[in-house]
C-alpha positions in Angstrom: -13.7 2.6 -13.9 -15.6 5.6 -12.8 -13.6 6.2 -9.6 -14.4 9.8 -8.7 -18.2 9.7 -8.5 -18.4 6.7 -6.3 -15.4 7.5 -4.1 -16.3 11.2 -3.9 -19.7 10.3 -2.4 -18.3 8.3 0.4 -18.1 9.9 3.8 -14.5 10.5 4.9 -12.9 11.7 8.2 -11.9 15.3 8.6 -8.2 14.2 8.5 -8.5 12.6 5.1 -6.0 14.3 2.7 -7.3 16.0 -0.4 -7.6 13.9 -3.5 -4.9 15.8 -5.3 -2.3 14.7 -2.8 -2.5 11.0 -3.6 -0.9 11.3 -7.0 2.3 13.2 -5.9 2.7 11.0 -2.8 2.4 7.8 -4.8 4.8 9.1 -7.5 7.5 9.6 -4.8 6.7 6.2 -3.2 6.7 4.3 -6.5 10.1 5.8 -7.3 11.4 4.6 -3.9 9.8 1.2 -4.4 11.2 0.8 -7.9 14.7 1.5 -6.8 14.8 -0.5 -3.6 12.6 -3.4 -4.5 14.2 -3.9 -8.0 17.6 -4.0 -6.3 16.4 -6.8 -4.0 14.9 -8.7 -6.9 18.1 -8.2 -9.0 20.3 -9.6 -6.1 17.9 -12.5 -5.6 17.9 -13.4 -9.3 21.7 -13.2 -9.4 22.1 -15.4 -6.4 23.7 -12.7 -4.2 20.9 -13.1 -1.7 18.4 -15.9 -1.0 15.2 -15.7 -3.2 13.3 -16.2 0.0 14.3 -12.7 1.0 12.6 -11.3 -2.1 9.3 -13.2 -1.4 7.7 -10.6 0.9 8.7 -7.8 -1.6 6.9 -9.7 -4.4 3.8 -10.3 -2.2 3.8 -6.7 -1.3 3.7 -5.6 -4.9 0.9 -8.0 -5.6 -1.2 -6.7 -2.7 -0.3 -3.1 -3.6 -1.5 -3.7 -7.2 -4.7 -5.3 -6.0 -5.8 -2.3 -4.0 -7.3 -0.1 -6.8 -9.2 -2.9 -8.4 -10.7 -3.9 -5.0 -11.5 -0.4 -3.9 -12.5 1.2 -7.1 -13.3 -1.7 -9.5 -15.3 -3.8 -7.0 -16.2 -0.8 -4.9 -15.4 -2.8 -1.8 -14.2 -0.9 1.2 -14.0 -4.1 3.2 -11.8 -5.9 0.7 -9.7 -2.8 0.3 -9.2 -2.6 4.1 -8.1 -6.2 4.2 -5.8 -5.7 1.2 -4.1 -2.5 2.7 -3.5 -4.5 5.9 -1.7 -7.1 3.8 0.3 -4.4 2.1 1.5 -3.2 5.5 2.1 -6.7 6.9 4.2 -7.8 3.9 6.1 -4.6 4.0 7.0 -5.0 7.6 8.0 -8.6 6.9 10.1 -7.4 4.0 11.9 -4.8 6.0 12.6 -7.1 8.9 14.2 -9.8 6.7 16.1 -7.4 4.5 17.5 -5.0 7.2 20.4 -7.3 8.3 21.4 -7.7 4.6 20.6 -4.4 3.0 19.8 -1.9 5.7 19.5 1.0 3.1 16.5 -0.8 1.5 14.7 -0.9 4.9 15.5 2.7 5.7 14.5 3.9 2.2 11.2 2.1 2.5 10.2 3.9 5.8 8.2 6.6 4.0 6.3 3.8 2.2 5.6 2.2 5.6 4.5 5.5 7.1 2.1 6.1 4.2 0.9 2.5 4.4 0.0 2.8 8.1 -1.7 6.1 7.4 -3.6 4.6 4.5 -4.6 1.6 6.6 -6.1 3.9 9.3 -7.8 5.9 6.6 -9.2 2.9 4.8 -10.6 1.3 8.0 -12.1 4.6 9.0 -13.8 5.1 5.6 -15.0 1.5 5.7 -16.5 2.0 9.2 -18.2 5.3 8.6 -19.7 4.0 5.3 -20.7 0.5 6.5 -24.4 1.4 6.2 -25.4 2.7 2.7 -27.7 5.2 4.4 -24.6 6.9 6.0 -23.4 8.1 2.6 -24.0 11.7 1.5 
């Protein structure tokens, strides 16, 4: 996928972070996700917690993985906006159901939630300001 040329030509708000920041942020977030989510899945697979508690975590990973193909593969800001909303919704759901059982997982995931909320606002803003192809640089 030729990500940079297409994405680079989109108009972005002044508060959009520089492109180089996304890699380090996601490296930290994926580390947190790997530890906390895998612990939830491990407990669910071993019967220590209900598999239903792991459902929103699994859905969150699916929606998270779908973002790049929707945004950069299909070049669809609209579908990416819907997807990032589903990432945040499933994450909130996951944190609400897991907090009573594994509060550390909920607390450890707060940076992911914060970035997800920021990314949602950014994606909707980019989608809005680029809704008309003539609005691009």
